[in-house]
Each structure stands twice: as structure tokens, then as C-alpha cells.
C-alpha positions as CSV (number, residue, x, y, z in Angstrom):
1,M,104.7,74.8,91.2
2,G,106.9,75.2,94.3
3,R,108.0,78.6,95.7
4,T,111.5,78.3,94.3
5,R,110.5,77.2,90.8
6,R,107.8,79.8,90.6
7,A,110.2,82.5,91.7
8,F,112.7,81.3,89.1
9,V,110.1,81.5,86.3
10,N,109.0,85.0,87.6
11,I,112.7,86.1,87.5
12,I,113.1,85.0,83.9
13,W,110.0,86.7,82.6
14,G,110.6,89.7,84.8
15,F,114.0,90.0,83.3
16,I,112.6,89.9,79.8
17,E,109.9,92.5,80.6
18,K,112.4,94.8,82.3
19,M,114.9,94.6,79.5
20,I,112.1,95.8,77.1
21,T,111.1,98.6,79.4
22,L,114.8,99.7,79.8
23,I,116.2,99.4,76.3
24,C,113.2,100.8,74.4
25,P,112.8,103.9,76.7
26,F,116.5,104.4,76.4
27,I,116.2,104.5,72.6
28,I,113.2,106.9,72.9
29,R,115.1,109.1,75.3
30,T,118.1,109.3,73.0
31,I,115.9,110.2,70.0
32,M,114.0,112.8,72.0
33,I,117.3,114.5,73.1
34,Y,118.5,114.8,69.5
35,K,115.2,115.4,67.7
36,L,113.3,117.6,70.3
37,G,115.9,118.7,72.9
38,N,116.4,118.6,76.6
39,E,113.4,120.8,77.5
40,Y,111.0,118.2,76.2
41,L,112.8,115.5,78.0
42,G,112.7,117.6,81.2
43,L,109.0,118.2,80.7
44,N,108.3,114.5,80.3
45,G,110.2,113.9,83.6
46,L,108.3,116.7,85.4
47,F,104.8,115.5,84.5
48,T,105.7,111.9,85.4
49,S,107.0,113.0,88.8
50,I,103.9,115.2,89.6
51,L,101.6,112.3,88.7
52,Q,103.6,109.9,90.8
53,V,103.0,112.2,93.8
54,L,99.3,112.3,93.0
55,S,99.2,108.5,92.8
56,L,100.2,108.5,96.5
57,A,96.4,108.1,97.1
58,E,96.8,104.5,95.7
59,L,100.2,103.6,97.2
60,G,99.7,100.9,99.8
61,F,96.2,99.7,99.0
62,G,97.2,97.3,96.2
63,D,100.0,95.8,98.3
64,A,97.7,95.5,101.3
65,I,95.2,93.6,99.2
66,V,97.8,91.2,97.8
67,F,99.1,90.5,101.4
68,S,95.5,89.8,102.5
69,M,95.1,87.3,99.7
70,Y,98.0,85.0,100.8
71,K,96.0,83.2,103.5
72,P,92.8,82.7,101.4
73,I,94.9,81.3,98.6
74,I,96.6,78.8,100.9
75,E,93.1,77.8,102.3
76,N,91.5,77.8,98.9
77,D,88.9,80.3,100.1
78,N,87.5,81.7,96.8
79,K,84.7,83.5,98.5
80,M,87.1,85.6,100.5
81,L,89.2,86.3,97.4
82,S,86.1,87.4,95.5
83,A,85.2,89.8,98.3
84,L,88.7,91.2,98.5
85,L,88.7,91.7,94.7
86,N,85.3,93.4,94.9
87,L,86.6,95.8,97.6
88,Y,89.7,96.5,95.5
89,K,87.5,97.4,92.5
90,K,85.4,99.8,94.5
91,V,88.3,101.6,96.2
92,Y,90.3,101.9,93.0
93,R,87.4,103.8,91.4
94,I,87.3,106.2,94.4
95,I,91.1,106.6,94.2
96,G,90.8,107.4,90.5
97,M,88.3,110.1,91.1
98,V,90.5,111.6,93.9
99,I,93.6,111.7,91.6
100,L,91.5,113.2,88.7
101,C,90.1,116.0,90.9
102,V,93.4,116.8,92.6
103,G,95.2,116.7,89.3
104,L,92.7,119.2,87.8
105,L,93.1,121.5,90.8
106,I,96.9,121.6,90.1
107,L,96.3,122.4,86.4
108,P,96.2,126.3,86.7
109,F,99.5,126.2,88.6
110,I,101.5,123.8,86.4
111,T,103.8,126.5,85.1
112,K,104.9,127.3,88.6
113,F,106.9,124.0,88.6
114,V,109.0,125.2,85.7
115,K,111.8,127.7,86.0
116,G,113.0,129.5,82.9
117,G,110.2,128.6,80.7
118,Y,109.2,125.6,78.5
119,P,109.0,124.8,74.8
120,S,106.8,127.4,73.1
121,E,105.6,125.0,70.4
122,V,103.4,123.1,72.8
123,N,100.5,123.8,75.2
124,I,101.7,122.7,78.6
125,Y,98.2,122.4,80.0
126,V,97.0,120.1,77.2
127,L,100.0,117.9,77.6
128,Y,99.5,117.7,81.4
129,C,95.9,116.6,80.9
130,I,96.9,113.8,78.6
131,Y,99.4,112.5,81.2
132,L,96.7,112.9,83.9
133,F,94.2,110.9,81.8
134,N,96.8,108.1,81.2
135,T,97.3,107.9,85.0
136,V,93.6,107.9,85.9
137,I,92.1,105.6,83.2
138,S,93.6,102.4,84.8
139,Y,91.6,102.9,88.0
140,F,88.3,102.8,86.1
141,L,89.2,99.8,84.0
142,F,90.6,96.5,85.3
143,A,93.9,97.4,87.0
144,Y,92.7,95.8,90.3
145,K,92.8,92.3,88.7
146,E,96.6,92.4,88.6
147,S,96.4,91.6,92.4
148,L,95.3,88.0,91.6
149,L,98.4,87.4,89.5
150,K,100.7,88.9,92.1
151,A,99.2,87.0,95.0
152,H,99.3,83.7,93.1
153,Q,103.0,84.3,92.2
154,R,102.1,84.6,88.5
155,N,104.1,87.7,87.8
156,D,105.4,85.8,84.7
157,V,101.9,86.1,83.1
158,N,101.8,89.8,83.9
159,S,105.3,90.3,82.5
160,R,104.3,88.6,79.2
161,I,101.2,90.9,78.8
162,L,103.2,94.0,79.7
163,S,106.0,93.0,77.3
164,G,103.7,92.6,74.3
165,C,101.8,95.8,74.9
166,N,104.9,97.8,75.7
167,I,106.8,96.6,72.5
168,V,103.9,97.9,70.4
169,M,103.8,101.2,72.2
170,Y,107.5,101.8,72.0
171,V,107.7,101.0,68.3
172,L,104.9,103.4,67.6
173,Q,106.5,106.1,69.7
174,I,109.8,105.7,68.0
175,I,108.2,105.9,64.5
176,V,106.3,109.1,65.5
177,L,109.5,110.7,66.9
178,L,111.6,109.8,63.9
179,L,109.1,110.7,61.2
180,F,107.1,113.5,62.7
181,S,109.0,114.8,65.8
182,N,105.5,115.5,67.2
183,Y,105.3,115.4,71.0
184,Y,101.5,115.4,71.0
185,L,101.3,112.2,69.0
186,Y,104.1,110.7,71.1
187,I,102.2,111.0,74.4
188,V,98.7,110.2,73.0
189,I,100.0,106.6,72.3
190,M,100.4,106.1,76.1
191,P,96.8,106.2,77.2
192,V,95.7,104.1,74.2
193,T,98.2,101.4,75.3
194,T,97.1,101.7,78.9
195,I,93.5,100.9,77.9
196,V,94.5,97.9,75.7
197,L,96.8,96.6,78.4
198,N,94.1,96.6,81.1
199,C,91.6,94.9,78.8
200,V,94.0,92.1,77.8
201,R,95.1,91.5,81.4
202,S,91.4,91.3,82.4
203,L,90.8,88.6,79.8
204,F,93.8,86.5,81.0
205,V,92.8,86.8,84.7
206,K,89.2,85.8,83.9
207,K,90.4,82.7,82.0
208,M,92.9,81.7,84.7
209,Y,90.7,82.3,87.8
210,P,87.0,82.0,86.6
211,Q,86.0,81.0,90.1
212,I,87.0,84.4,91.5
213,V,84.6,87.2,90.7
214,C,83.9,90.7,92.1
215,E,81.2,89.9,94.6
216,G,80.7,89.7,98.4
217,H,81.7,91.9,101.3
218,I,84.5,91.9,103.8
219,E,83.6,91.5,107.5
220,K,84.0,94.7,109.6
221,D,86.9,93.3,111.7
222,A,88.8,92.4,108.5
223,V,88.2,95.8,107.0
224,I,89.6,97.5,110.2
225,G,92.7,95.3,110.0
226,L,93.0,96.0,106.3
227,S,92.6,99.8,106.9
228,K,95.6,99.7,109.3
229,R,97.7,98.0,106.7
230,I,96.7,100.5,104.0
231,I,97.5,103.5,106.1
232,G,100.8,102.0,107.2
233,L,101.7,101.1,103.6
234,T,100.7,104.5,102.2
235,L,102.9,106.2,104.7
236,N,105.7,103.8,103.9
237,K,105.4,104.7,100.2
238,L,105.4,108.4,101.0
239,A,109.2,108.3,101.6
240,Q,109.7,106.6,98.3
241,V,107.6,109.2,96.5
242,C,109.5,112.1,98.2
243,R,112.8,110.5,97.4
244,N,112.2,110.1,93.7
245,S,109.4,112.4,92.5
246,F,110.0,115.4,94.7
247,D,113.6,115.5,93.6
248,S,112.6,116.1,90.0
249,I,110.0,118.7,90.9
250,I,112.4,120.6,93.1
251,I,115.1,120.6,90.4
252,S,112.6,121.8,87.8
253,S,111.3,124.5,90.1
254,F,114.7,125.8,91.2
255,L,117.1,124.9,88.3
256,G,115.0,124.5,85.2
257,L,114.1,121.8,82.7
258,V,117.5,121.6,81.0
259,I,119.3,120.8,84.3
260,L,116.5,118.4,85.2
261,A,117.0,116.6,81.9
262,R,120.7,116.2,82.5
263,Y,120.1,115.0,86.1
264,Q,117.6,112.5,84.8
265,N,120.1,111.1,82.3
266,Y,122.1,110.1,85.3
267,Y,119.1,109.0,87.4
268,Y,117.9,106.9,84.4
269,I,121.0,104.7,85.0
270,I,120.1,104.4,88.7
271,S,116.5,103.6,87.8
272,A,117.6,101.0,85.2
273,L,119.8,99.2,87.7
274,T,117.2,99.4,90.4
275,V,114.6,97.9,88.1
276,M,116.9,95.1,87.1
277,V,117.8,94.3,90.7
278,S,114.2,94.6,91.8
279,I,113.3,91.6,89.5
280,I,114.8,89.5,92.3
281,T,112.8,91.0,95.1
282,T,109.6,91.1,93.0
283,A,110.0,87.5,92.1
284,V,110.7,86.2,95.6
285,G,108.4,88.6,97.4
286,A,105.3,86.4,97.3
287,G,107.4,83.4,98.1
288,I,108.8,85.2,101.2
289,G,105.2,86.1,102.2
290,N,104.2,82.4,101.8
291,S,107.3,81.3,103.8
292,I,106.5,83.7,106.6
293,A,103.0,82.2,106.8
294,A,104.3,78.6,106.7
295,E,107.8,78.5,108.1
296,T,109.4,79.2,111.5
297,V,111.0,82.6,112.4
298,E,114.4,81.0,112.7
299,K,114.2,79.6,109.1
300,N,113.1,83.0,107.8
301,Y,115.9,84.8,109.6
302,S,118.4,82.4,108.1
303,D,116.9,83.1,104.6
304,Y,117.0,86.8,105.4
305,K,120.7,86.8,106.0
306,E,121.3,84.8,102.8
307,F,119.2,87.2,100.7
308,L,120.9,90.2,102.3
309,F,124.3,88.7,101.3
310,I,123.2,88.0,97.7
311,Y,121.6,91.4,97.3
312,N,124.7,93.1,98.6
313,W,126.9,91.3,96.2
314,I,124.7,92.5,93.3
315,A,124.5,96.1,94.7
316,C,128.3,96.2,95.3
317,F,129.0,95.1,91.7
318,C,126.5,97.6,90.2
319,T,127.9,100.5,92.4
320,V,131.5,99.9,91.3
321,C,130.4,99.7,87.6
322,M,128.5,102.9,88.0
323,L,131.5,104.7,89.4
324,C,133.9,103.5,86.7
325,L,131.5,103.7,83.7
326,Y,129.1,106.6,84.3
327,Q,131.1,109.5,82.7
328,P,132.3,107.8,79.5
329,F,128.9,106.3,79.0
330,I,127.0,109.6,79.4
331,E,129.5,111.4,77.2
332,L,129.2,108.8,74.5
333,W,125.4,108.7,74.8
334,V,124.3,112.4,75.0
335,G,127.5,114.4,74.5
336,K,130.1,116.1,76.6
337,S,127.8,119.1,77.2
338,N,125.4,116.9,79.3
339,V,128.1,115.5,81.5
340,L,127.8,116.5,85.2
341,P,130.8,116.8,87.7
342,L,132.5,113.7,89.3
343,S,131.0,114.8,92.6
344,T,127.5,114.1,91.2
345,V,128.7,110.6,90.0
346,I,130.1,109.7,93.5
347,L,126.8,110.9,95.2
348,C,124.7,108.9,92.7
349,C,126.8,105.8,93.5
350,I,126.3,106.3,97.3
351,Y,122.6,107.0,96.8
352,F,122.1,103.8,94.8
353,Y,124.1,101.6,97.2
354,T,122.5,102.9,100.4
355,M,119.1,102.6,98.8
356,K,119.8,98.9,97.9
357,L,121.2,98.1,101.3
358,G,117.9,98.5,102.9
359,D,115.8,96.8,100.3
360,I,115.7,93.2,101.7
361,A,114.5,94.5,105.0
362,A,111.7,96.3,103.1
363,V,110.7,93.1,101.3
364,Y,110.4,91.2,104.6
365,R,108.5,94.1,106.2
366,Q,106.0,94.0,103.3
367,A,105.8,90.2,103.3
368,A,105.2,90.2,107.0
369,G,102.6,93.0,106.8
370,I,104.6,95.3,109.1
371,W,103.2,98.6,107.9
372,W,101.2,100.1,110.7
373,E,104.0,99.6,113.2
374,D,106.3,101.5,110.9
375,K,104.0,104.4,110.2
376,F,106.0,107.3,111.7
377,R,109.3,106.5,110.1
378,P,108.4,107.5,106.5
379,I,106.8,110.7,107.8
380,V,110.0,111.8,109.5
381,E,112.1,110.6,106.6
382,S,110.0,112.5,104.0
383,V,110.0,115.8,106.0
384,V,113.7,115.7,106.6
385,N,114.4,114.8,102.9
386,L,112.2,117.6,101.6
387,A,113.4,120.2,104.0
388,V,117.1,119.5,103.4
389,N,116.4,119.2,99.6
390,I,115.0,122.8,99.4
391,V,117.8,124.2,101.5
392,L,120.8,122.5,99.7
393,V,119.5,122.8,96.1
394,K,119.9,126.6,96.5
395,Y,123.6,126.3,97.4
396,I,125.0,123.3,95.7
397,G,122.4,122.5,93.0
398,V,121.8,118.9,91.9
399,D,124.4,117.6,94.4
400,G,122.2,119.1,97.2
401,V,119.2,116.9,96.1
402,L,121.4,113.8,96.2
403,V,123.0,114.7,99.6
404,S,119.6,115.3,101.2
405,T,118.3,111.9,100.0
406,I,121.4,110.1,101.2
407,I,121.1,111.7,104.6
408,S,117.5,110.6,105.0
409,I,118.3,107.0,103.9
410,V,121.4,106.5,106.1
411,C,120.3,108.3,109.2
412,I,116.6,107.5,109.2
413,N,115.4,104.8,106.7
414,I,117.9,102.0,107.2
415,P,118.3,102.0,111.0
416,W,114.7,102.7,111.9
417,A,113.1,100.4,109.3
418,T,115.4,97.5,110.3
419,Y,114.7,98.0,114.0
420,V,111.0,97.8,113.4
421,L,111.3,94.6,111.4
422,F,113.4,92.9,114.1
423,K,111.3,94.2,116.9
424,V,107.9,93.1,115.4
425,Y,108.7,90.0,113.4
426,F,112.1,88.5,114.2
427,K,111.9,89.6,117.9
428,M,115.7,89.6,118.3
429,S,118.6,92.0,118.5
430,I,119.5,93.9,115.3
431,K,123.2,94.0,116.3
432,E,124.3,91.2,114.0
433,V,122.6,92.7,111.0
434,F,123.9,96.2,111.6
435,F,127.4,94.9,111.8
436,K,126.8,93.2,108.4
437,Y,125.5,96.6,107.0
438,I,128.7,98.3,108.2
439,R,131.0,95.5,106.9
440,Y,129.3,95.4,103.5
441,F,129.6,99.1,103.2
442,I,133.3,99.1,104.0
443,E,133.9,96.3,101.6
444,T,132.1,98.1,98.8
445,T,134.0,101.3,99.5
446,V,137.3,99.6,99.3
447,L,136.4,97.8,96.1
448,C,135.2,101.1,94.6
449,A,138.5,102.8,95.4
450,V,140.7,100.0,94.1
451,V,138.8,99.4,90.9
452,Y,138.3,103.1,90.1
453,G,142.0,103.7,90.7
454,I,142.8,101.1,88.0
455,C,140.0,102.1,85.6
456,S,140.7,105.9,85.8
457,R,144.0,105.1,84.0
458,I,142.2,103.8,81.0
459,N,141.6,106.7,78.6
460,G,141.2,107.3,74.8
461,N,138.4,106.3,72.5
462,L,135.1,106.3,74.6
463,L,133.8,103.0,73.3
464,V,137.1,101.3,73.9
465,V,137.3,102.8,77.4
466,L,133.8,101.5,78.2
467,V,134.6,97.9,77.0
468,V,138.0,97.7,78.8
469,R,136.6,99.2,82.0
470,T,133.6,96.9,81.9
471,I,135.9,93.8,81.7
472,I,138.0,95.1,84.6
473,C,134.9,95.7,86.7
474,I,133.5,92.3,86.0
475,G,136.7,90.5,86.8
476,L,138.0,92.5,89.8
477,V,134.8,93.1,91.6
478,N,133.6,89.5,91.5
479,A,137.1,88.1,92.3
480,G,137.4,90.6,95.2
481,L,133.9,89.7,96.6
482,Y,134.7,86.0,96.3
483,I,138.0,86.4,98.2
484,I,136.2,88.4,100.9
485,S,133.2,86.2,101.2
486,Y,134.1,82.5,100.4
487,T,134.3,81.6,104.1
488,K,131.0,83.4,105.1
489,P,128.1,81.0,106.1
490,E,125.8,83.1,103.8
491,F,128.1,82.5,100.8
492,V,128.1,78.7,101.5
493,S,124.3,78.7,101.9
494,A,123.7,80.7,98.7
495,K,126.1,78.5,96.8
496,N,124.3,75.4,97.9
497,R,120.9,76.9,97.0
498,V,122.2,77.6,93.5
499,F,123.6,74.0,93.1
500,R,120.3,72.5,94.4
501,R,118.4,74.6,91.8
502,K,120.8,73.6,89.0
503,K,120.4,69.9,89.9
504,R,116.6,70.2,89.8
505,M,116.8,71.8,86.4
């Protein structure tokens, strides 16, 4: 199966999996708000964020292993693949022990992360331990085998397994919440599902790649090179963890669980759109890595501009829809009492768009293995984000958290990360791409202003408002982008790619 065809299959199954993991948690989140209340929802978000920070110990190693597998797969070197898998297994168990120990050290201080108290009906320490066990158990089972599916561009297989296991888990959780309203039973289902998922995935991988087993050792020189990638990748992931997880921890610590729950209702929309858009980058990521290994820099630079154009079109459309639909959707979903100010909506839109603007550069950096050279950027970004976060949240609340993140993305992440990619891999000036960033941002801002100006005049029944505004967004945004872009070389190239794909199908 060729790179394009495999990427297409991955996108289809990735879309199915992501739809399941978006719709079902949305239903669960809604039931939890009305059956248990915002405090339980905030507690769920806080525990998840804390454990994402603890999982920083793993961030980077899995991606580094997958990157190291590209070349052995092309060369059909099963001995090297077996050795890499064996190393992955050993390191994952060490990481699991580290997360378990650090997680238990945090246990006595868990109440310090909650301002204003928590639900009196539950033992917060027991709940935290269940979440911790759910995070740790994968490291001692077969999570490392997922790397073979990713490296072979078989994310479709992984998506099928995840979809099946998640559907069962979500159905059980919904039944528990509706019939018993018991939070303990709700979260116990998670580690049980995690165990089943890892066992099923292990059986599939063993059947698909029986020639690759956990044995052998990596040469010292290869280990040194791999260590550099891991350190660089871990530092790169640090900024992402600070951007997402620390925000929730800070809001809980300074503003309380109820405010955190309201913020996370808005952030859930950002996460949902991010997940849907990331289906594309996940599906083509391995193909880009393969292309970098096999094609010329000039060919990959041309592809880079085309992907940037496509990704910006999608990000622009999502941003305009967010601006026009956020408030009526939140009010219809969780009630007027959980609606945040328009300033928060605008900041959420800016946050989402700027975050997406730098995603293609991140995919190419990862595919090219440019982690060590980019090691200082995430440290600076994380420190700035965290410091500004703590200062601004005291004065302007939730908006301060969003402003600090936007500052770190626009002033540090995008310019610095793009510069490193062009210096190390493309070896050319970044001027052309920066002009594209600025032009794309201006185009998106203009479309946001025009479409919101029209949509804001549509009022009345919330459901009717949502439907009418959605139709307006779909029509005006895509028509506007087409008028702006139809003469651009990237548009012509993207259109030809779609037609070629359609002809093959």
C-alpha cells in the first residue's frame, strides 16, 4: 500500500475513532454535569491534568522509537526492529515505576490543588489512586507494541481496536452514571478497559508481525543518538504539557473546581476540534517521515507549503465557526449559568488558531527527527507560559490563562520552532513562510469579523440560531477562502492532489 493510500485509510479509521472518543465523552460530560455537578467534572479534569504532567517522563520516548523504526522498516531489518522493541519494553517499565513513585509522593498534597473544597461524598485520595493506577498499568503491559503499528503506518488497526474497547467502556460508564450516579464505579471502569485494550492490541501486533519479537540489543552509538532524540522530544513535549495541563491545575488552585469545569466546557470544544484536525497530521505523519527519508528537500518543501495551506483552510474554518457558535452552543448544552464572557470566547479562538498555525512545522520537525536542535525553545516557552499564567490568573481570571498561552505560542513557539526546522532541514530562508503565516492570520481575522458581524444578527431560539449560523459559516467561510486562494499555487497543487486521489479511487 502506497503512502497516499495508507494515509487515506488511516484518516478514515482515525475519523471513526475520534468521533467515538468525542461524542461519547460529550454525552458522559453532559450526564455528569446534570447528575453529579460541576465539582465532579472539575475533579475529573484536575486528576487528568496532574497525571498528564507526571506522564512527561514518557513524552518523547515513544515518538523517538517510532522515528528510529522508519529506516529498518524500509530496509526490512527485523533484527533491528526487534532490538528497538526490546529497548522500548524495558524503558517503558522503568518509566511506569517513575510515574508510580512520583504520583504517590504527590498523594498527601492533592488537596492543595483544589481551592474552595471538593465533593464531601468521595475520598479524593482513593479517586486519585485509581486514576494513577489507570495511567501506570499500560507501562507494565503491552503499550510499547503500539509503536510497530505507528511505524508501519497501520494507525487504522490501532483505531479499530481503540474504537471497539472505547465503545464498551463509554456504554458502561453511561449506564453507571444514569442508574447509580456513582463516581467510584464510573472511574473503576477505566483501568479495566485499559488492561483489555493493551491485551487485545498485543494479540493483533503479534499476529501481524510475528517476525518481530522483544530480543536483542542496540549498539552503543545508536543508543547515544536515540538518547539525544528522546531528550529533545521530551523537552518539546514539555511546552505542550505546560500549555494544556498546567492551565487546569492553576485554575483549580486559584479559582476552584466550579470555574475549572466551566472553562473545560469551552476547552472541550477546542480539544474536540484539535483532535479532529489532528487526524490529518497523524495519518500523514509517517508518510512525511518516509518521504523525508526517500525524497529530495525541494520536493518536501513543496509538500510543506501545500500542507500548510490545507491546514490553514481547515483551521480558519474552525476558528470562524467557534467564534459564531460557541455561546449559543454552550448555553444550549449546559445552561446560561455556565456561559463565560465574550472575551473568553475571542481568546479561545485566537488560542486555537495560533496553535494550529504552527502544527505543520511540528509534524515536519518530528518526521525529520529535529528534537535535539530544538531543545531550548520548549524550556523558554514553558517558563514564560507558567510565569505569566500565575501572574495574570490573579488579575483577570480564566482570560489570564488564555492570554499567557497565546503570548507563549505567538512570541516563542511559532517563530523559534519554524526557524529551527528551516535551519536544520530545509536549509533556506524562512521569510516566505513567515509572510504566509502573517497573510493567513490576516485573512482569518477578516473572515472572522465579517462572518461574526452577520451571525450576531441572528437571534431567537438557540437551536434555530445554531443551525442558521452553521449554514452561514459553511457557505461564507469556504466561499471567502476560495475567492482569496484560487490563484495561489498551493491551492492548485492541493486541488490536483485531490483529483488524482479521486481518479485512483
